[in-house]
C-alpha positions in Angstrom: -85.5 208.7 -23.2 -82.1 208.5 -25.0 -82.5 204.8 -26.1 -81.6 203.5 -29.5 -84.3 201.8 -31.6 -82.9 199.1 -33.9 -85.0 197.3 -36.5 -83.9 193.7 -36.5 -85.1 191.8 -39.6 -84.5 188.5 -41.3 -85.6 190.0 -44.7 -82.7 189.3 -47.0 -84.5 190.4 -50.2 -83.5 194.0 -49.3 -80.1 195.6 -48.4 -79.9 197.5 -45.1 -80.0 200.8 -47.0 -83.2 199.7 -48.8 -84.7 198.6 -45.5 -83.7 202.0 -43.9 -85.3 204.0 -46.7 -88.5 201.8 -46.6 -88.9 202.2 -42.8 -88.2 205.9 -42.9 -90.8 206.4 -45.7 -93.5 204.2 -44.0 -93.1 205.5 -40.5 -92.4 209.1 -41.5 -89.2 209.4 -39.4 -85.8 210.8 -40.4 -83.5 208.4 -42.2 -80.6 209.2 -39.9 -82.6 207.9 -37.0 -83.2 204.5 -38.5 -80.8 201.7 -37.5 -81.1 198.3 -39.1 -79.4 194.9 -38.2 -80.4 192.1 -40.6 -79.7 188.5 -41.4 -77.3 189.9 -44.0 -75.1 191.3 -41.2 -75.2 187.9 -39.5 -74.3 186.2 -42.7 -71.4 188.7 -43.4 -70.0 188.0 -39.9 -70.1 184.2 -40.7 -68.5 184.6 -44.2 -65.6 186.6 -42.7 -64.5 183.4 -40.8 -64.9 181.2 -43.9 -62.6 181.0 -46.9 -65.2 181.3 -49.7 -63.6 182.2 -53.0 -66.4 181.5 -55.5 -69.9 181.6 -54.2 -73.1 181.0 -56.1 -75.6 183.6 -54.8 -79.4 183.1 -54.7 -79.7 186.7 -53.5 -81.1 189.8 -55.0 -78.6 192.3 -56.5 -78.5 194.9 -53.6 -78.1 192.4 -50.8 -75.3 190.8 -52.8 -73.6 194.2 -53.1 -74.0 194.7 -49.3 -72.1 191.4 -48.7 -69.5 192.4 -51.2 -70.0 189.1 -53.0 -70.2 188.4 -56.7 -71.8 185.3 -58.1 -69.6 182.4 -59.1 -67.7 182.1 -62.4 -66.8 178.5 -62.9 -67.2 175.9 -60.2 -68.9 177.3 -57.1 -67.4 176.4 -53.7 -70.6 177.6 -51.8 -74.2 178.3 -52.5 -75.9 181.1 -50.5 -79.7 181.1 -50.5 -81.7 184.1 -49.3 -85.1 185.6 -50.0 -84.5 185.6 -53.7 -87.2 187.5 -55.6 -85.2 188.3 -58.7 -84.3 184.7 -59.7 -85.8 182.0 -61.9 -85.8 178.2 -62.3 -82.3 178.2 -63.9 -80.8 179.7 -60.8 -82.4 177.0 -58.6 -81.1 174.3 -60.9 -77.6 175.7 -60.8 -77.7 175.9 -57.0 -78.9 172.3 -56.6 -76.3 170.9 -59.1 -73.5 172.9 -57.4 -74.3 171.5 -54.0 -74.5 167.9 -55.4 -71.0 168.6 -56.8 -69.6 169.5 -53.4 -70.4 173.2 -52.9 -71.3 174.1 -49.3 -74.9 175.2 -48.6 -75.6 178.4 -46.5 -79.1 179.7 -45.7 -79.5 183.4 -44.9 -82.4 182.8 -42.6 -85.1 180.2 -41.9 -88.3 182.2 -42.5 -90.7 180.0 -44.5 -93.1 182.6 -45.8 -93.4 186.4 -46.2 -96.7 188.1 -45.5 -97.9 190.5 -48.3 -101.1 192.3 -49.0 -102.0 189.5 -51.4 -101.2 186.7 -49.0 -98.1 184.7 -48.0 -95.3 184.1 -50.5 -92.3 181.8 -50.3 -89.4 183.2 -48.3 -85.8 182.0 -47.9 -86.6 179.1 -45.7 -89.0 177.6 -48.3 -86.4 178.1 -51.0 -83.9 176.4 -48.7 -86.3 173.5 -48.1 -86.6 173.1 -51.9 -82.8 172.9 -52.4 -82.5 170.5 -49.4 -85.2 168.2 -50.8 -83.5 168.1 -54.2 -79.9 167.7 -53.0 -80.5 165.7 -49.8 -78.1 168.1 -48.0 -79.0 170.3 -45.1 -77.5 173.8 -44.9 -74.2 174.0 -43.0 -75.2 177.5 -41.8 -78.6 179.0 -41.0 -78.4 182.7 -40.2 -80.8 185.3 -38.9 -83.4 185.0 -36.1 -83.7 182.8 -34.0 -79.9 182.7 -33.7 -78.6 184.2 -30.5 -75.8 185.7 -32.6 -78.2 188.2 -34.0 -78.6 189.7 -30.5 -74.9 189.5 -29.9 -74.3 191.3 -33.2 -76.7 194.1 -32.2 -75.2 194.4 -28.7 -71.7 194.6 -30.1 -72.6 197.1 -32.9 -74.3 199.5 -30.5 -72.1 198.9 -27.4 -74.7 197.6 -25.0 -75.1 194.4 -22.9 -77.7 191.9 -24.1 -79.5 192.4 -20.7 -80.2 195.9 -21.9 -82.1 194.7 -25.0 -85.9 194.5 -25.2 -87.0 192.9 -28.4 -90.5 193.2 -30.0 -91.6 190.7 -32.5 -94.7 188.8 -33.8 -93.3 185.3 -34.4 -92.8 182.8 -31.6 -90.5 180.4 -33.5 -88.1 183.2 -34.5 -88.6 186.3 -32.4 -89.2 184.8 -29.0 -86.8 181.8 -29.6 -84.0 184.4 -30.3 -84.3 185.7 -26.7 -84.8 182.3 -25.0 -81.9 181.6 -22.7 -80.4 185.0 -23.0 -80.7 188.0 -20.6 -82.8 190.0 -23.1 -86.6 190.5 -22.8 -89.1 189.5 -25.5 -92.4 191.2 -26.2 -94.8 189.3 -28.4 -97.0 191.4 -30.6 -100.3 189.9 -31.7 -100.8 192.3 -34.6 -98.7 190.0 -37.0 -98.4 186.3 -37.6 -99.1 184.9 -34.1 -102.7 184.7 -32.8 -103.8 184.8 -29.2 -104.8 181.1 -29.4 -101.3 180.1 -30.7 -99.7 182.1 -27.9 -101.9 180.5 -25.2 -101.1 177.1 -26.6 -97.3 177.7 -26.6 -97.3 179.3 -23.2 -98.4 176.2 -21.4 -95.3 174.3 -22.7 -92.8 176.9 -21.6 -90.7 176.6 -18.5 -90.9 179.2 -15.7 -87.6 181.0 -16.6 -88.7 181.5 -20.2 -92.1 182.8 -19.1 -90.3 185.5 -17.0 -88.6 186.7 -20.2 -91.7 187.1 -22.3 -94.3 189.9 -22.2 -97.5 190.2 -24.2 -97.5 193.4 -26.4 -100.5 195.6 -27.0 -102.9 194.2 -29.6 -106.2 195.9 -30.4 -108.0 192.6 -31.5 -106.8 191.0 -28.2 -107.8 193.9 -26.0 -111.2 194.0 -27.7 -111.8 190.3 -27.1 -110.6 190.7 -23.5 -113.0 193.5 -22.8 -115.8 191.5 -24.4 -115.0 188.5 -22.1 -114.9 190.7 -19.0 -118.2 192.4 -19.9 -119.8 189.0 -20.7 -118.7 187.6 -17.3 -120.1 190.6 -15.5 -123.4 190.1 -17.2 -123.5 186.5 -16.0 
């Protein structure tokens, strides 16, 4: 249909190129047809407006390279926390001490946990909570979804209006919140983090304008339970 498909992700443990290769491999589609916009892009746009000379990075090596940042030598003027899977306790200690000594605190995105085949593991938001608890300082910047600037960034990068964007996601508190109040449409998938029960509970609290923005995506567990309910009602 001639439409671009862009993968929007908060995952800051991988660079955009790593994400592109992973998506291409998993879905079996050509690499040159994979477009990615991530929390790292949002963070880069923010850092362009700031005069950060000596950051301390709680980021993996490849995402750091994408940002063009190198970890601080000497006294850091900012601490950047992301989905840091290559770090250790010493890195967390340095980050907390730097913030207590005046460094600014930036969080790549707010996702608390990352789903894996083994179960949920701590994501950037959880690491940010740890740093905030220790230092008593909230981050001065929180990037990624649900920031509306993620959609603005995608629209600008691909030359479209936000009203032309339809976004599919599986989290209410990041994916759907990102489209709330914009002209984009949001499609909630029930094959990920959000259950049908959680969706139904949230739906009752939404205003009419937000309900008009949100669509329910196809979910085989949901469709199965729906058919069962229909059949059960007919039997009665």
